[in-house]
C-alpha positions as CSV (number, residue, x, y, z in Angstrom):
1,M,70.0,13.0,-10.2
2,S,72.0,12.5,-7.1
3,R,71.1,10.6,-4.5
4,L,70.4,13.0,-2.1
5,E,68.0,14.9,-4.5
6,G,66.1,11.6,-5.1
7,T,65.7,11.1,-1.4
8,G,64.6,14.8,-1.0
9,I,61.9,14.3,-3.9
10,A,60.7,10.9,-2.0
11,M,60.3,12.8,1.1
12,R,58.0,15.5,-0.2
13,L,55.7,13.5,-2.1
14,L,55.5,11.3,1.5
15,L,54.6,14.4,2.8
16,A,52.2,15.4,0.2
17,A,50.4,11.9,0.6
18,V,50.3,12.3,4.4
19,A,48.7,15.6,4.2
20,V,45.7,14.7,1.8
21,L,45.0,11.5,4.0
22,T,44.8,14.0,7.1
23,A,42.7,16.4,5.3
24,T,40.5,13.7,4.1
25,G,40.2,12.3,7.8
26,V,39.4,15.6,9.3
27,G,36.5,16.3,6.4
28,L,35.1,12.9,7.3
29,A,35.2,13.7,10.9
30,L,33.5,16.8,10.1
31,F,30.8,15.4,7.9
32,T,30.0,12.6,10.6
33,F,30.0,15.5,13.4
34,A,27.6,17.8,11.3
35,K,25.5,14.9,10.4
36,G,24.9,14.2,13.8
37,L,23.6,17.3,14.8
38,L,20.8,17.2,12.0
39,P,17.5,16.1,12.9
40,P,16.3,12.7,12.2
41,E,14.4,12.3,8.8
42,Q,10.5,12.3,9.3
43,P,8.7,8.9,8.8
44,I,6.4,9.1,5.5
45,A,4.4,6.3,4.7
46,R,4.9,5.7,1.1
47,L,3.0,3.8,-1.6
48,V,4.1,2.8,-4.9
49,V,1.2,3.5,-7.4
50,P,1.5,1.2,-10.3
51,Q,1.4,3.6,-13.6
52,K,0.5,1.7,-16.5
53,L,-0.4,4.9,-18.3
54,D,2.6,4.7,-21.0
55,A,5.1,4.9,-18.0
56,A,7.7,2.0,-17.8
57,A,8.4,2.6,-14.2
58,P,6.1,3.1,-11.2
59,V,5.6,6.5,-9.6
60,E,6.0,6.8,-5.7
61,F,3.3,8.5,-3.8
62,S,3.9,9.9,-0.4
63,F,1.5,10.7,2.3
64,T,2.7,13.1,5.0
65,P,3.1,12.7,8.4
66,L,-0.3,12.8,10.6
67,D,1.2,15.8,12.3
68,R,1.3,17.8,9.2
69,L,-2.4,17.5,8.1
70,R,-3.4,20.8,6.8
71,P,-6.8,22.0,5.7
72,V,-7.6,22.0,2.2
73,P,-8.6,26.0,0.8
74,E,-12.3,26.7,0.7
75,L,-13.0,25.6,-3.0
76,H,-16.0,26.9,-5.0
77,F,-17.4,25.0,-7.9
78,V,-20.6,23.6,-9.4
79,D,-22.1,20.2,-10.1
80,G,-23.6,18.7,-13.1
81,D,-26.9,20.7,-12.6
82,E,-24.6,24.0,-12.5
83,Q,-25.5,24.1,-8.5
84,A,-22.9,25.8,-6.4
85,M,-20.6,23.5,-4.0
86,T,-17.5,23.6,-2.0
87,L,-15.8,20.4,-0.7
88,A,-18.0,21.1,2.6
89,N,-20.8,19.3,0.7
90,F,-18.4,16.2,1.2
91,R,-17.4,16.7,5.0
92,G,-17.9,13.4,7.0
93,R,-16.3,11.5,3.8
94,T,-12.8,10.8,2.8
95,V,-12.2,12.3,-0.7
96,L,-9.8,11.6,-3.4
97,L,-9.8,15.4,-5.0
98,N,-8.7,15.3,-8.8
99,V,-7.8,18.6,-10.6
100,W,-7.9,18.1,-14.4
101,A,-9.1,19.4,-17.6
102,T,-10.7,18.0,-20.7
103,W,-7.4,19.3,-23.1
104,C,-5.1,17.7,-20.6
105,V,-3.6,14.4,-22.3
106,P,-2.8,12.7,-19.1
107,C,-5.8,13.6,-17.4
108,R,-8.0,12.4,-20.1
109,K,-5.8,8.6,-19.8
110,E,-6.4,8.5,-16.0
111,M,-10.0,9.3,-15.9
112,P,-11.2,5.9,-16.9
113,T,-9.3,4.6,-13.9
114,L,-11.0,7.1,-11.2
115,D,-14.1,6.1,-12.9
116,R,-13.7,2.5,-11.8
117,L,-12.2,3.5,-8.5
118,Q,-15.3,5.5,-7.9
119,A,-17.7,2.6,-8.9
120,K,-15.5,-0.2,-6.8
121,I,-15.3,1.7,-3.6
122,G,-17.3,5.1,-3.9
123,G,-20.2,5.5,-1.1
124,A,-20.8,6.8,2.1
125,D,-17.2,6.7,3.7
126,F,-15.1,7.5,-0.1
127,Q,-15.8,9.9,-2.7
128,V,-14.2,10.5,-5.9
129,V,-14.2,14.2,-6.9
130,T,-12.9,15.1,-10.4
131,L,-12.9,18.9,-10.4
132,S,-12.3,20.3,-13.7
133,I,-11.1,23.6,-14.6
134,D,-12.6,23.8,-18.1
135,R,-13.1,27.5,-19.2
136,G,-15.9,25.8,-21.2
137,G,-17.8,24.7,-18.3
138,V,-20.2,22.0,-17.7
139,S,-21.2,21.3,-21.4
140,V,-17.7,20.5,-22.4
141,V,-17.2,18.2,-19.3
142,K,-20.3,16.4,-20.4
143,Q,-19.5,15.8,-23.6
144,F,-16.2,14.5,-22.7
145,Y,-17.9,11.7,-20.0
146,E,-20.3,10.6,-23.0
147,E,-17.0,10.5,-25.2
148,L,-15.4,8.4,-22.4
149,G,-18.3,6.6,-21.0
150,L,-17.9,7.6,-17.7
151,K,-20.6,6.5,-15.7
152,S,-19.7,6.5,-11.7
153,L,-17.9,10.0,-11.6
154,G,-20.0,13.2,-10.7
155,I,-19.3,16.2,-12.9
156,Y,-17.6,19.0,-10.9
157,V,-16.3,22.2,-12.5
158,D,-14.6,25.4,-11.7
159,Q,-14.3,27.6,-14.9
160,S,-12.5,30.3,-12.9
161,G,-9.3,28.0,-12.5
162,Q,-9.1,29.7,-9.0
163,A,-9.1,26.2,-7.3
164,A,-6.0,24.8,-9.0
165,S,-4.2,28.2,-7.5
166,A,-6.0,27.9,-4.4
167,L,-3.9,24.4,-4.3
168,G,-0.8,25.7,-5.1
169,A,-0.9,23.2,-8.1
170,V,2.1,23.6,-10.7
171,G,0.3,21.2,-12.9
172,I,-2.5,19.0,-13.7
173,P,-3.6,16.5,-13.3
174,L,-3.0,17.2,-9.4
175,T,-4.9,14.5,-7.0
176,L,-5.6,15.1,-3.3
177,L,-6.5,12.9,-0.7
178,V,-8.5,14.4,1.7
179,D,-9.7,13.3,5.3
180,R,-13.4,13.3,6.6
181,E,-12.4,16.8,8.2
182,G,-11.4,18.6,4.9
183,R,-7.8,18.1,5.8
184,E,-5.1,17.2,3.1
185,I,-3.3,14.1,4.1
186,G,-1.2,13.9,0.8
187,R,-1.0,14.7,-2.7
188,K,0.3,13.4,-6.2
189,L,1.2,15.4,-9.2
190,G,0.9,13.3,-12.6
191,P,-1.4,10.6,-13.7
192,A,-1.7,7.1,-12.0
193,E,-3.5,3.7,-12.4
194,W,-6.1,4.9,-9.6
195,D,-8.2,1.5,-9.3
196,S,-4.9,-0.8,-9.1
197,P,-5.4,-2.9,-6.1
198,E,-2.7,-1.4,-4.3
199,V,-4.4,2.0,-4.3
200,I,-7.6,0.4,-3.2
201,D,-5.9,-1.4,-0.6
202,I,-4.4,2.0,1.0
203,I,-7.4,3.5,0.9
204,R,-9.4,0.9,2.5
205,Q,-6.7,0.8,5.3
206,H,-7.2,4.6,5.6
207,L,-11.1,4.1,5.7
208,R,-10.8,0.6,7.5
209,L,-13.2,-0.8,5.0
210,R,-14.5,-4.0,4.7
211,P,-13.1,-5.5,1.0
212,G,-16.6,-5.6,-0.1
213,A,-17.9,-2.5,1.3
214,N,-19.7,-0.1,-1.1
215,D,-22.8,2.1,-0.9
216,A,-23.9,3.3,-4.2
217,S,-26.8,5.1,-2.7
218,F,-24.3,8.0,-1.6
219,S,-25.9,11.6,-2.6
220,P,-23.2,14.4,-1.9
221,D,-26.0,16.4,0.1
222,A,-26.8,13.8,2.1
223,G,-26.2,14.7,6.0
C-alpha cells in the first residue's frame, strides 16, 4: 500500500467517525427537545405493601391522584343472611373492597390478614368488604370462613360474578380502596399482607383515625 493510499483510508475513517458523532449529537438533541415537550409526570402517592405470602420482594401499591377519583360501579350482592345489598350500604365509610373466591389460592392465603385488619381498625369509619364471586353461594363461603376461623369479616357474595366484570378485574384477588362517597381511590391486583403496620398506617392517615380508634358496634345498615 502506498503512502497516499494509506492517507486516503485514514481520512475516510476520520470522516466516518465524525459522521457518527454528529448523528449521535443530533439524536440526543432531538431526544432532549422531545422530552421537553412531554407533560410532566403526575404525582402518585405510593405505598410499599409487605407481601410475606410466599413472595421474596415487596409489592408496590399505588394510589391515584385525588383529581382522578372515579365512582365505583353499582355492585349487587347478598350478605350472609342472603339479604340484597350494594356498596351504598356502606356509604359514609371508607371501604377496602376485596374481590375473591374460595377456589383462588392467593385469596385463601390473604383472607386471614384481611380478617385481622377488620378486627384492628374496622368500625364506624372503615370497613373491609370481602366480596366473594363463588357460584356456590353463601353456603360455600360460610364453610370457608369456618375452616379458616375468620371471625371479623362479614360474608358478601355475588354468585353472578358480574361485580368482577363491572370493576374491570383481570384477575383476583382484586382490592379497591373506596372513599366515603363511593369513589375509587386506588386498587391493587394480587395478594398482600393487609394487616401489616405499613398498611394500617396509610389507612389511618387517610381516615385521620387515632392510633387506637375502633368501633366494634358498627353495622353496615346503620345510618
